[in-house]
C-alpha positions in Angstrom: -0.2 -0.2 0.3 1.5 3.4 -1.0 0.3 6.2 1.1 1.1 10.0 0.5 0.4 12.8 2.8 1.2 16.3 3.8 2.3 15.6 7.3 4.5 13.0 9.3 2.2 10.3 10.5 1.3 10.5 14.2 2.3 7.2 14.9 5.7 5.9 14.5 6.6 2.5 13.3 8.4 1.6 16.2 7.0 -0.2 18.9 6.7 1.9 22.1 5.5 0.8 26.1 2.3 -1.4 26.2 -0.7 -0.5 28.1 -3.1 -2.3 30.1 -6.2 0.3 29.4 -6.9 3.1 26.9 -9.6 5.2 25.7 -10.0 6.1 22.0 -12.4 8.6 20.4 -12.9 8.5 16.4 -14.5 10.9 14.3 -17.3 10.6 11.8 -16.9 11.5 8.4 -18.4 12.4 5.1 -17.8 10.3 2.2 -18.1 11.1 -1.0 -18.0 15.0 -1.6 -20.5 15.0 -3.8 -18.8 13.9 -6.9 -16.2 11.5 -5.6 -18.1 8.6 -5.1 -15.9 5.4 -3.2 -12.8 7.8 -3.5 -13.0 11.1 -1.3 -13.7 11.7 2.1 -13.1 13.9 5.2 -13.4 13.6 9.0 -15.2 15.8 11.3 -14.6 17.2 14.6 -17.9 16.0 16.1 -20.0 13.5 16.3 -18.0 10.5 17.0 -17.6 7.2 18.7 -15.4 6.1 21.9 -13.6 2.8 22.4 -12.6 1.8 26.0 -9.9 -1.4 25.7 -8.8 -3.0 28.6 -6.1 -6.0 28.6 -7.3 -9.3 30.2 -5.3 -12.2 31.5 -7.3 -14.7 29.5 -6.6 -14.7 25.6 -9.2 -13.5 23.2 -11.3 -10.5 22.3 -14.7 -10.1 24.0 -17.0 -7.1 23.9 -18.2 -6.4 27.6 -20.5 -3.5 26.7 -21.8 -1.7 23.8 -23.7 1.5 25.0 -25.9 4.3 22.4 -26.9 1.7 20.1 -30.6 0.8 21.3 -29.5 -3.1 21.6 -29.2 -2.9 17.9 -25.3 -3.9 17.4 -23.9 -7.7 17.7 -21.7 -8.2 20.5 -20.3 -11.6 18.9 -16.7 -11.3 18.4 -17.0 -12.5 15.1 -19.8 -10.2 13.8 -19.2 -6.9 15.4 -16.6 -4.5 13.0 -14.7 -3.5 16.2 -13.8 -7.1 17.3 -13.5 -8.7 13.9 -11.2 -5.8 13.4 -8.9 -6.4 16.5 -9.1 -10.2 15.8 -7.7 -9.7 12.4 -5.1 -7.2 13.6 -3.7 -9.4 16.7 -3.5 -12.4 14.1 -1.8 -10.3 11.4 1.0 -9.7 14.6 1.1 -13.1 16.1 -0.1 -11.9 19.3 -3.0 -14.6 19.9 -1.9 -14.8 23.6 -3.2 -10.9 24.2 -6.6 -11.0 25.7 -8.7 -7.7 25.6 -12.4 -6.5 26.8 -13.8 -3.9 24.6 -16.7 -1.4 25.7 -18.0 0.5 22.7 -19.8 3.8 23.4 -21.8 5.2 20.2 -21.6 8.6 20.6 -23.4 9.2 16.8 -26.3 7.9 14.8 -26.5 4.5 13.5 -27.3 4.7 9.9 -26.7 8.0 9.2 -24.5 8.3 6.2 -21.9 9.4 8.7 -19.6 6.5 8.9 -20.6 5.1 12.1 -19.1 1.6 11.3 -15.8 3.3 10.4 -15.7 5.2 13.6 -16.4 2.3 15.9 -13.8 0.3 13.8 -10.7 3.0 13.6 -11.8 3.7 17.4 -11.0 0.2 18.0 -8.1 -0.5 16.1 -6.5 2.4 17.1 -7.0 1.2 20.5 -5.3 -2.0 20.5 -2.7 -0.6 18.9 -2.0 1.9 21.6 -2.0 -1.1 23.8 0.5 -2.7 22.3 3.1 -0.2 21.8 2.0 1.0 18.5 3.6 -1.7 16.1 1.8 -0.6 13.2 1.4 2.9 11.7 -1.7 4.5 10.8 -1.6 4.0 7.2 -0.6 -0.2 8.1 -4.2 -0.1 10.2 -6.4 0.7 7.1 -6.7 -2.9 5.4 -7.8 -4.0 8.5 -10.1 -0.8 9.1 -11.6 -1.8 5.4 -12.0 -5.3 6.3 -14.3 -3.7 9.2 -16.3 -2.1 6.4 -16.9 -5.1 4.4 -18.3 -6.8 7.3 -20.6 -3.7 8.1 -22.1 -3.3 4.7 -20.6 -6.0 2.5 -18.6 -3.7 0.4 -14.6 -2.9 1.8 -14.7 0.7 0.5 -12.1 3.3 2.5 -13.9 6.8 1.8 -15.3 6.5 5.6 -12.0 4.5 7.3 -9.2 6.5 5.7 -10.6 10.3 6.6 -11.5 8.7 10.3 -7.8 7.0 10.7 -5.7 9.7 8.8 -7.6 12.9 9.5 -8.3 15.6 6.9 -9.4 15.0 3.6 -8.3 11.6 1.6 -8.2 10.3 -1.9 -8.4 6.3 -2.8 -6.5 6.7 -6.0 -7.0 3.0 -6.0 -8.1 0.0 -4.5 -5.9 -2.7 -5.9 -3.3 -2.0 -4.9 -4.5 0.5 -1.9 -3.2 3.8 -2.7 -4.5 6.4 -0.8 -3.1 10.2 -0.5 -3.9 12.8 1.9 -5.2 16.1 0.6 -4.1 19.4 2.3 -6.9 20.8 4.2 -8.2 24.5 3.1 -8.2 27.3 5.6 -11.4 28.6 6.6 -13.5 25.5 5.2 -16.6 24.7 7.4 -19.1 21.8 7.1 -22.8 22.0 7.9 -24.0 18.4 8.5 -27.6 17.5 9.2 -29.2 14.1 9.7 -32.5 13.9 9.0 -34.3 10.8 10.8 -35.0 8.9 7.8 -34.0 5.4 7.0 -31.9 5.1 4.3 -29.9 1.5 4.5 -26.6 1.7 2.8 -27.3 -1.4 0.9 -30.4 -0.3 -0.5 -28.7 3.2 -1.5 -25.9 1.3 -3.4 -28.7 -0.7 -5.4 -30.0 2.8 -7.0 -26.9 3.2 -8.3 -26.4 2.5 -12.3 -23.9 0.4 -13.2 -23.5 1.7 -16.9 -23.2 5.5 -17.5 -23.4 7.7 -20.8 -19.5 8.8 -21.7 -20.7 12.6 -21.9 -22.0 11.9 -18.1 -18.6 10.4 -17.1 -16.5 13.1 -18.6 -18.4 15.9 -16.2 -17.8 13.9 -13.2 -13.9 13.5 -13.9 -13.8 17.2 -14.3 -15.8 18.2 -11.5 -13.6 15.5 -9.3 -10.4 16.8 -10.9 -12.0 20.1 -10.3 -12.6 19.8 -6.5 -9.0 18.3 -6.0 -7.5 21.3 -7.5 -9.7 23.9 -5.7 -8.9 21.8 -2.5 -4.7 21.8 -3.1 -5.2 25.8 -4.2 -7.7 26.7 -1.6 -9.9 28.0 -4.0 -13.4 28.2 -2.6 -15.2 29.2 -5.8 -13.9 26.1 -7.8 -14.5 23.7 -4.9 -18.2 25.2 -5.1 -18.6 24.7 -8.8 -16.9 21.5 -8.6 -19.6 19.9 -6.0 -21.9 18.9 -8.5 -22.5 15.0 -9.1 -24.4 13.9 -12.3 -23.9 9.9 -11.5 -24.8 9.3 -8.1 -27.0 11.9 -6.6 -29.8 12.0 -8.9 -30.6 8.4 -7.9 -30.0 8.8 -4.1 -31.6 12.1 -3.5 -34.9 10.3 -4.2 -34.8 8.3 -1.1 -34.4 11.5 1.1 -37.1 13.6 2.0 -36.9 17.3 1.3 -33.4 17.0 -0.2 -33.8 19.4 -3.0 -35.5 22.0 -0.7 -32.6 21.4 1.8 -30.4 22.1 -1.0 -31.9 25.3 -1.7 -31.9 26.9 1.5 -28.3 25.9 2.1 -27.2 27.4 -1.1 -29.4 30.8 -0.6 -27.7 30.9 3.1 -24.3 31.4 1.4 -23.1 27.6 0.9 -20.2 26.9 -1.5 -21.8 23.7 -2.4 -24.1 21.1 -1.2 -25.0 17.2 -1.3 -25.1 14.0 0.3 -23.2 12.5 2.9 -22.1 8.9 2.0 -25.5 6.8 1.1 -27.6 9.2 3.2 -29.8 10.2 4.8 -27.4 12.9 6.0 -26.3 16.2 4.1 -23.8 18.6 4.1 -22.7 22.0 2.6 -19.4 23.3 2.6 -18.7 27.1 3.3 -16.1 29.7 3.9 -16.8 30.3 7.8 -18.1 29.2 11.0 -20.8 31.9 11.1 -22.3 30.8 7.6 -21.9 27.1 8.3 -24.1 27.6 11.8 -26.8 29.4 9.7 -27.0 26.5 7.3 -27.1 23.9 9.8 -30.0 26.0 11.7 -31.9 27.1 9.0 -32.3 23.4 7.3 -32.8 21.7 10.7 -35.7 24.1 11.1 -37.0 23.7 7.8 -37.0 19.7 8.1 -38.8 20.3 11.6 -41.9 22.5 9.9 -41.9 19.4 7.4 -42.3 16.9 10.6 -38.9 15.4 10.3 -36.7 15.5 13.4 -33.1 15.7 12.6 -29.6 16.1 14.1 -27.5 19.2 13.2 -23.7 19.7 13.4 -21.2 22.4 12.7 -17.5 21.3 12.4 -14.1 22.2 10.5 -12.1 19.5 9.1 -10.5 17.6 11.4 -6.8 17.0 10.6 -6.1 14.9 13.4 -8.5 11.7 13.0 -8.7 9.2 16.1 -7.0 10.3 19.7 -6.2 9.1 22.8 -8.9 10.7 25.4 
């Protein structure tokens, strides 16, 4: 796997002292960034998930407790993305004698399109790596996180786990072989994120996608992806906004999200640079050039949904350049 990024990774490949207990926060993420289906994503400051991991004398990986999931997540080690990823990590290192107990605290909504499973998986991998003295870099943890995504939704994509693990904005240039590029974070770029309380399962959303597209639409999409990446590198907010157009995926997925076009109009009228679906939805997001504008967009969109009889969660966040952290 090849990783290119602006900053030196936070973790060093050399192992340090092992720990007995650690608590880790990993952030929610926005995948696709409108035109970059399965290849672009960025990390948020909030929300996110927390994992508490403890060493035990008995070998093996066990989930001791899960909170905030309303009983929806499995506790069997082979079925939960956190524990399954930790098992794969320990097996890779040949550390099958290690025993850990896991507490998973869901601080973000499940099925929101904000990388809920990715945040949990990344928190677990970051925690077990810290417990064992950081034998692997963040980049080396990424394949295990992708395995967790495959368990969660049947498709091993990296557009959530890569930014959750590496922080900032990430580009998946290739999956075979895995080649991830960490892009620079433009100054004064803020995200408004709104999660409408409607159900849009990831598997259903993927089934809406066409398997064949007209060449003219593909050319438009390539231009927008290239323009968005160029805008990120040059910190050109105008170019970023002009490039946040999706002619392939969004037209189909928007049908599944009530009030989508109304929310877009509200955000753009309030000063958004661009607007789109977060991951497979139902969450939506907008980029703005300052925090005040981002806060205004979040407030107006959530108020509109409330008037339409739809509950929602709203967030305002800068792009999180750090990714997971020990808390």
